[in-house]
N, C-alpha and C positions, 0 to 999 in steps of 0.2 A: 507479835501481831503487827501486821503491816497495813498501812492505810493507803488506799489508792489515791494518787494525786490526780487532780483534774488535768486532762490533756488539752492544752491550748493549741498544741501544734497541729492536731488533726482538724480542728475547727477552722483554724486560720488557713490551712491548705485547701479545705473545702470552699472557703470564701474566694480564695485566689483562683480556684478552678472555675467557680461559677461566673466570675466577672468576665473572663474571656468568652465563655459561652454566650453570655448576654450581649457582649459587644459583637460577636460574630453573627448573632441572629439579626442584628441591624444592618449588616453589610449587604446581604442580598436585597433587602428592602430599599436601601439607599441606591444601589446600582440600578435596580428596576425603576425606581422613581426618576433617576437621571435619564435613563433610556427613554422612558415614556414622555418625559418633559421635552427632551430633544426632538423626538419624533413628532410630538404635538406642535412644536414651534416651526419645524421644518416642513412637515408633510401634512399632518391632519388638519390643522387650523387653516392653512392656505387652501387645501383642497375643499374643505367645507365652505370657505368663503367664496370660492368660484361657483359652487352650486347655489349658494344664497344669492349672489349677485345675478346669476343667470335667471333665477326664478323670482326675483324681487318684485316684478310686476305681473306675475302670473304665468301660466303655461301658454296663454295666447301669444304674447310677444315673443316668447321663447321659440315656439313653433314657427312663427312668421319669420324669425331670423334664420331658421334652418331651411327655409324655402327660398331664400334670396338666390338669384342666379350666380352671384360671385361666390357664395358659400357652396352651392352645389358643384360648381366647377372645381373649386379648391378640394372638396371632398373626393370627387371623382379622380382628380389628378393625384392626390395622396394615395388612393387605392391602387392606381396604376403603378405608381412608383414602388409600392410594396409588392405587388404581384410580379413585377419584372425583376426587382433586385433579390427577392427571396429565393427563387429557383437558381439564379446565377450564383449567389453565395452558397447555396446548398451544394451544388455540383463542385464548385471550387473548394469548399470546406472539406467535403468528403475526399476529394482527390489529394488535397494537401495533407489531411490527417493520415490517410493511408500511406502516402510517401514518407512522411516523417516518422510515423509510429512503426512501420514495417521495414524500413531501410535505414541503414547507417551510411552516410555519405559525407564527404567534405563540404563544409559550409552549411551544415544542418542548423547550427545555432544562428547563422546569419538569416536563413530562411524564416526561422521562428521570430526573429526580431523584425523582419519585414512584415510578417503577418500581424504583429502587434503594433505596427506603425500607427494605425488609426486611433489606438488607445493613447498614444504618447504625444500626438500633435493636436493642435486646436482644429476644430472643423472649419473655422474661417481660413486657416492656413491651407487646409486641404482644398477648399474651394479656390483659393488663389493659385494653387499648384495646377489645378485643372484649367484655369483661365490662361496661365502662362504656357500651357501646352496647346490648347485648342482655341484660344482667342484669336482675334484678328491679327495681332502682332506676335502670336505665340509661335512655337516651333512648327506646328502643323497648320498654322493659320493660312498661309498663302496657298497651300495645296487644297485645303478645305474650301477656300473661297473660289479657287479655280474650278472646282467640281460642284459648286453651289450646295455645299453641305454646311449646315449651321448647327453648331454644338452649343456654344455659349449663348445665354439668354434664350434658350430653347429647351424643349423637353429632353433631348439626348444628354445635355449637360447635367440636368437634374438627376437623370438616371445614373450617370457616372458618379456624381457626388454622393447619392444615396447608397449605391453599391459599395463605394469606397469606405464610408464611415461604418457600414454594417458588415464589412467583410470578415472580421476575425472571429465572430461569435461561434459559428458552426465548427470551424476548425479547432478552436480553443476548447470547446466542450467535448469534442469527439476524440481528440488526441489522447488525453489521459485514460479514457474508457478503453480505447484500443490497446494501449500499453498494458493496462491491468488485465484485459481479457487474454492477451497472449496469442500465440500462434498454434497451439496444440490442436484445437478443434478444426481449424482451417487446414492444417497439414493432414489431419486424419481424413477429412472430407476429400482432399485432393488425392490421397492415397487410394481411396475407394472409387476414384474415377470421376469425381464431380468437376465440372468446368468452373472457370473463374467466376462467371456471372451467377452460377448456382451457389457457389460458396458465399458470395456476397449476399444474395437474397435470403438464403436459408440458414446461414451460420453467422456471418458478420453483422448484418443489419439487425437481427433480433437482439444481439448482444449490446449494440450501441444505441438502441432506440430511445432510451431515456436521455442520454447525452445529446443525441441528435434533436429530439423534441425540444429540449431546453434551449439549444442553440437556435432553433427555428423561431421560438417565441421571442428570444432576445433580439434576433435579427429583424423580425417583424415590428417589434416595439420601437427599435431604433430607426427603422426605415420610415415609419409613420410619424415619428416625433422629431425627426432631424430638422434643424433650423439653420445653423451657421453656414455649412457648406452649400446647402441648397440656396440660401439667400444670396451668396456671392455669385453663383453661376447662373441663377435664374433671372435676375433683374427685378423680381417681385412685381411682375406686371399682372394687374387684376384681369381675370377672365382668360389669361393666357398661360402664365408661368407662376401661378401663386398656389402653393400647397396650403394645407390647413394651418400648420404653425405660422406660415407667413401671413395668412389671412388674419389670424389672431393678432399678430403684431401690427399689421396695417390698420385693422379696424380700431384697435386701441389708440393708435396715433391719430386717427380721424375722429376721436371722441365718440365712437360708436361702441361704447363699453358693453352694452347688452349683446350685440352681435359677437364681440370678442369673447365674452364669457360663455355664450352659447356654443361657439366653436370649441372652446376649451373643455366644456362639459362633454361634448361628443368625443374628443380625444381621450378624456378620462374614461368614458364608457367603453371605448374600443379597447383600452387596456384591461378593464374589468372583464370584458367578454373573452379576451385572450386568456386570462388567468382561469376563467371558468371552463373554457374548452380544454385547457391543459389538465385541470383536475378531473374532468369527465373522462378524458382519454386514459389518464393514469388509473382511475377506478376500473374502467373497462378492461384494461390490460391486466390488472391484478386479478380480476375475476377469471379471465382466461387462464392465467398462470395457475390459479388454484384448481381449476377444473382439469 
């Protein structure tokens, strides 16, 4: 007659297995907590504070700050900068993406590095580069003065600075989409007799629409929110060369905190509107794809 001995090995092993599971269950919670805490300290709390400060004395002072002539001029100037730089960078980004994704040529890596240049240098340095080219003592300064063309401390310089800092987004978002899409459908359309513009509008553009849309959104956001490069080339002259970000900085320095926070709220709302439009366009396109 045999007597079964209690098995301590199985219970011990079950305990060992349970501990790692309990420990692992805390890892996602810890990581999520760290991410939320970081976002709260860096984004959420500062953004909420901007709205609180802007509406601290009610909606009346907030609306009156938005009707100030200096604010209205800065808002209009910011809109013009975005309206001009967005199509310029869209055309450049599509051409650059097409050339890089569809052709292999010597110096391709160098061209990609040049496109990424605004990512790697400070916007203030970018503004200084424009001053050294188009300023009074710059390379093209004497010729511009001889023809009475003013670039620095004027609107054209602000356009150049805005276009430069927002240049890479469209190209960088469209290039990987074009490479993933490949050439098969385009070559098939060309074989069937389609012209180049027909291939672009009916084959290429529908395939890159999401990358192009995302690049446009990033370009618009950067154009409206740019501070460093525009500050260098504009001179930050009120009612002349002052964009919304420059207005916020100047108003805060002048101890007009309510006006500064009101302008900051408008910039934040413009960003929210951009995101909402993006979501609406995505939903509309998904519905069409399903149909």
